[in-house]
C-alpha positions, -999 to 999 in steps of 0.1 A, spaced: -83 -141 -28 -78 -127 -59 -76 -132 -95 -64 -104 -119 -47 -104 -148 -35 -81 -143 156 -44 0 154 -31 25 144 8 22 167 37 31 155 70 47 140 95 24 155 128 37 136 158 20 120 190 29 81 186 23 67 222 13 31 229 4 7 198 2 9 162 12 28 150 -15 8 122 -35 42 105 -46 51 67 -34 79 63 -17 113 51 -26 140 24 -18 172 50 -18 179 86 -6 161 116 -22 174 134 -50 173 164 -73 149 161 -104 154 172 -136 143 203 -148 113 192 -174 120 219 -202 104 204 -237 120 214 -269 116 195 -302 149 210 -314 175 236 -307 210 245 -299 221 223 -271 252 239 -248 267 209 -246 273 198 -285 282 208 -319 256 215 -346 216 212 -338 204 198 -308 177 166 -316 148 149 -298 154 114 -317 129 93 -302 106 123 -302 93 121 -266 102 161 -261 134 160 -246 168 166 -262 198 141 -265 219 149 -233 250 144 -254 241 176 -270 229 192 -235 193 181 -235 178 166 -206 173 128 -223 196 103 -207 186 79 -234 173 93 -270 166 61 -285 139 51 -260 108 72 -261 97 60 -226 129 74 -209 129 113 -203 126 132 -168 86 130 -170 85 92 -173 75 71 -142 105 59 -126 91 41 -89 59 49 -74 34 77 -72 8 71 -48 -27 90 -39 -54 82 -12 -89 79 -25 -106 74 4 -112 62 41 -108 27 48 -135 26 74 -111 5 96 -116 -27 72 -97 -58 80 -100 -76 50 -85 -80 15 -88 -55 -11 -91 -59 -48 -80 -45 -81 -80 -49 -120 -72 -31 -148 -92 -29 -181 -76 -29 -216 -86 8 -215 -64 15 -187 -91 23 -164 -84 9 -131 -113 -9 -110 -110 -15 -75 -132 -32 -44 -127 -21 -12 -147 -45 17 -157 -25 48 -191 -19 66 -205 -23 27 -186 -34 -3 -174 -6 -24 -167 0 -60 -139 21 -70 -135 34 -105 -104 58 -118 -112 71 -155 -80 92 -162 -70 109 -134 -107 108 -117 -117 85 -91 -154 78 -83 -171 56 -61 -204 32 -56 -219 8 -33 -223 -28 -43 -242 -40 -14 -249 -22 20 -237 -51 43 -205 -60 59 -183 -74 36 -151 -91 32 -127 -110 7 -137 -98 -28 -121 -116 -59 -131 -102 -92 -127 -107 -128 -137 -96 -161 -153 -114 -187 -149 -109 -227 -175 -80 -229 -153 -62 -199 -179 -66 -173 -169 -73 -139 -181 -105 -117 -170 -105 -79 -174 -129 -50 -172 -117 -15 -183 -123 22 -213 -104 34 -231 -105 71 -258 -90 85 -262 -98 124 -265 -134 124 -270 -135 86 -241 -148 73 -235 -154 34 -212 -159 5 -226 -135 -24 -215 -128 -61 -226 -96 -81 -221 -81 -115 -225 -54 -140 -232 -67 -168 -266 -52 -171 -250 -21 -165 -260 -21 -127 -248 -42 -101 -271 -73 -93 -263 -96 -63 -269 -133 -60 -265 -154 -29 -238 -183 -38 -241 -201 -1 -268 -187 24 -272 -220 49 -259 -214 82 -225 -196 88 -211 -193 53 -197 -160 49 -165 -165 32 -133 -149 46 -109 -158 14 -128 -161 -22 -113 -168 -56 -132 -168 -88 -128 -172 -127 -147 -177 -160 -148 -204 -183 -153 -199 -219 -189 -220 -215 -201 -185 -193 -202 -205 -163 -187 -188 -131 -168 -206 -107 -156 -195 -72 -136 -212 -39 -142 -198 -4 -135 -207 27 -156 -205 59 -140 -192 91 -107 -214 89 -128 -242 82 -137 -264 50 -127 -253 15 -161 -251 -12 -162 -247 -46 -194 -232 -61 -203 -232 -100 -226 -210 -116 -245 -225 -145 -256 -206 -174 -289 -206 -165 -282 -188 -127 -283 -216 -107 -256 -223 -81 -242 -257 -70 -219 -260 -40 -194 -290 -34 -165 -294 -8 -129 -298 -20 -115 -305 12 -130 -306 48 -113 -296 78 -92 -268 86 -76 -253 60 -66 -216 53 -70 -190 22 -77 -201 -14 -70 -187 -46 -85 -202 -82 -73 -197 -114 -86 -214 -151 -63 -226 -179 -70 -223 -218 -84 -258 -215 -106 -250 -190 -91 -268 -165 -99 -249 -129 -66 -248 -104 -67 -239 -68 -42 -230 -45 -49 -228 -6 -36 -235 28 -39 -271 41 -34 -282 75 6 -281 72 16 -268 39 4 -252 8 -21 -274 -12 -28 -276 -49 -59 -288 -66 -72 -294 -103 -103 -307 -118 -90 -321 -146 -113 -356 -154 -141 -340 -132 -133 -345 -97 -107 -327 -77 -70 -339 -75 -53 -325 -50 -13 -325 -40 12 -308 -16 33 -281 -30 69 -294 -27 87 -273 1 56 -262 17 51 -235 -6 42 -208 22 8 -195 36 -18 -174 25 -12 -180 -15 -23 -159 -44 -23 -175 -77 -25 -167 -111 -28 -189 -144 -13 -178 -181 -19 -182 -213 4 -214 -213 -14 -232 -182 14 -224 -158 5 -214 -126 22 -185 -107 19 -181 -67 31 -161 -40 27 -170 -6 41 -155 29 66 -183 46 67 -176 84 96 -191 102 117 -187 135 148 -178 113 128 -149 98 97 -145 72 99 -150 36 79 -139 8 79 -167 -17 72 -174 -54 61 -206 -68 58 -218 -105 39 -250 -119 48 -256 -154 32 -291 -163 40 -312 -133 73 -295 -125 74 -269 -95 99 -244 -87 102 -219 -57 123 -187 -52 125 -164 -26 115 -127 -35 125 -113 -5 141 -131 25 144 -115 60 112 -97 58 104 -84 93 65 -90 92 42 -100 67 6 -91 71 -11 -125 73 -48 -126 85 -78 -129 62 -64 -118 24 -35 -99 39 -6 -120 27 14 -110 -8 -4 -107 -41 7 -114 -78 2 -104 -112 20 -109 -144 28 -84 -168 25 -85 -209 57 -108 -209 44 -130 -180 71 -119 -157 56 -122 -118 48 -89 -104 43 -94 -66 34 -68 -38 32 -73 1 35 -53 32 63 -58 58 87 -40 84 75 -19 115 62 7 109 50 -15 79 59 -1 41 45 -12 8 68 -33 -15 66 -41 -50 87 -70 -61 93 -79 -103 111 -106 -115 128 -93 -151 152 -110 -170 152 -137 -141 163 -113 -116 141 -104 -87 141 -64 -77 123 -49 -52 111 -12 -41 94 1 -17 61 14 -34 45 32 -4 57 44 32 29 66 40 16 58 76 14 23 82 13 8 47 9 -22 27 -21 -40 44 -45 -62 24 -27 -52 -8 -42 -62 -45 -19 -57 -76 -30 -56 -113 -6 -48 -143 -22 -25 -172 -16 -29 -208 15 -1 -206 34 -21 -182 22 -1 -149 15 -16 -117 -17 -6 -100 -20 -15 -64 -44 -10 -36 -39 -12 0 -48 2 33 -25 24 50 -37 18 89 -24 46 106 -44 72 84 -73 46 79 -72 53 41 -74 36 12 -43 43 -10 -38 37 -47 -3 36 -59 13 31 -98 43 22 -101 68 10 -130 78 -24 -115 111 -24 -110 138 -31 -134 169 -17 -126 167 12 -153 169 49 -148 137 58 -167 134 93 -155 171 104 -161 176 114 -123 209 90 -118 189 65 -98 171 33 -109 135 26 -98 129 56 -75 110 85 -88 126 118 -88 119 141 -58 108 175 -64 135 199 -48 119 218 -19 131 254 -9 129 264 30 137 298 40 167 291 66 173 327 75 138 338 82 123 352 112 103 328 129 66 347 136 46 344 165 33 308 172 -3 299 174 -23 269 184 -55 254 177 -63 220 195 -91 198 201 -85 180 232 -109 145 241 -136 158 264 -127 152 299 -92 147 289 -80 183 294 -71 210 296 -50 221 271 -13 229 281 10 249 260 47 266 257 62 290 232 99 301 236 107 338 234 136 336 215 132 312 181 155 302 152 150 282 119 146 252 119 118 250 150 116 222 177 83 216 182 69 191 208 32 180 207 23 156 235 -8 131 246 -10 110 274 -33 88 249 -49 82 220 -82 69 206 -100 52 182 -91 74 154 -56 89 147 -40 120 165 -39 149 140 -11 172 140 -12 201 111 18 221 106 7 257 92 40 276 95 67 288 68 97 284 91 113 249 89 106 225 117 108 194 133 82 178 151 85 155 181 54 134 190 50 118 223 28 95 243 25 72 271 3 49 252 3 34 217 -10 63 191 -17 65 158 -3 97 144 -14 115 112 9 147 104 -2 171 74 10 203 61 -2 233 51 6 252 15 42 267 18 48 244 53 81 233 58 85 200 75 120 187 77 116 156 100 90 136 124 99 118 154 81 97 174 86 86 212 70 70 238 69 45 269 48 18 249 63 8 211 48 31 186 45 16 149 22 41 134 29 76 122 12 89 88 36 119 77 37 140 42 56 119 15 94 125 15 95 139 53 122 117 70 103 98 98 120 84 128 101 61 156 121 54 186 120 23 204 122 14 240 156 12 241 163 48 225 133 67 235 136 104 242 131 102 282 92 88 283 67 111 277 52 149 284 14 159 278 15 192 300 36 219 307 59 225 326 53 187 342 34 160 335 21 131 358 18 91 355 51 84 345 59 107 322 85 135 327 81 170 304 115 184 314 132 152 307 117 147 273 123 185 262 158 176 273 161 144 254 144 160 222 168 187 224 203 169 226 188 143 199 180 170 175 204 198 184 179 222 183 162 244 208 123 238 219 101 264 201 72 252 211 49 227 233 15 215 229 -5 188 249 -30 174 267 -40 138 283 -60 127 252 -61 150 220 -82 147 185 -61 173 168 -33 199 169 -25 228 150 8 251 149 2 280 127 13 317 124 
């Protein structure tokens, strides 16, 4: 796991015009943002005398006609972060293991991405760079800073039959890699790391759902490995308190276990109440342990937060009735602490899955959707910056992308003066509903051997247009659908097999809604932020599917699909495009 010092969402309904907006999801409906007009002083229309900017943030008090809803707080104004903003930083390369993220005292964001190699991402200002730590298959990185700001990371690797647990640091200015444990099948699939004041590096790691190990690196560079608990154990996470005592939380055979090495040997105990699974822990400056874990029950999944203070345990529910919490490898919830030691928790849940961010402020848990792009929230990691902003790295399974989200942890306050707490103001979009639709053109790539391409364009078209794209099956990569058309549009995506869809829009294109339907359950669609996505299940699917015009075989019914789509949307079909298996479709003027 990671050491970093770091509700239910309502549907967003908005037009997406232009680029795939890099803003995170929110937990309520969209709203119109305030105009960010800066004025140091000047006459407001709503009050007598001179309008002032008392807090010096560039916005006048709204009491005198300005736009600042709290002119006593410099962090509250229409430009403030209130909710989450997300961006894609690169492909995920099919990674199925946990991310890692840290934020330094200078505000730079550091991330580790396991995949076919271990990648190190750095955000300096608004610029992301990436470099390779090791070229081999990697998984489960955990990282920590030392007092000089150098990074130390532990992870598992595999090359053919050679499987190892490795450690790397950039303390010398470049990455230096060492083997922690290279005897037999010792590639860690869960890790934790901590540094003690004497300069030693401590790691915990679990191998293939088997024994839990602890290794320490002496100042001379020698590693010593020992067993914490033999037998089947799950994920581990490691922390150190101010006295230098190590703390490990890990999955036992029944519930969560907790071990310390105070006095030299490991002393383990069961966490009262079970504690959940896939734990992630941070230890604060007072020596208290803060643990977040997933609790899977027949009555619904929950995210649990447990705090150990001295010998006292206390567990709270972060979010109940979570439909699905990512479990495998380091895919469970993760935790960081803010400057006041308030717990900030991130996790994925729901189908399609979204990234959730929860915070316990003033004793109250609040939750918001931090990213809903595609099928988000896989293998998340969270850290908190000195300015109090949370930074999350996670994987969007549908788009096969690594996403970075910067968010103000939910606090129940309206920071950007849009009338909604914990929600980033949406930029109002304009689409011309009265424009005469121009001709429709297609550019398509059908999978080799799975053609031919089939299409239809209606003679009479009105805005908004209904476009239907269908395939019988997909492939290893998402089927991409690109809208390069200014006429407002609703897009229906249909298939027989389960397919990953990725929808993008060109500058000036207007997409109102995406509807996904088909014979098998569809859980994956990556759409531009702010566009409503409706995923229809077996019980409310539109007919079945359609991938050829005017009719389809193999259990699909094109005419039935068109009729059902028109009835569902209240629109008339403008175009159809499809093939048995497709890679990309572009609908343009």
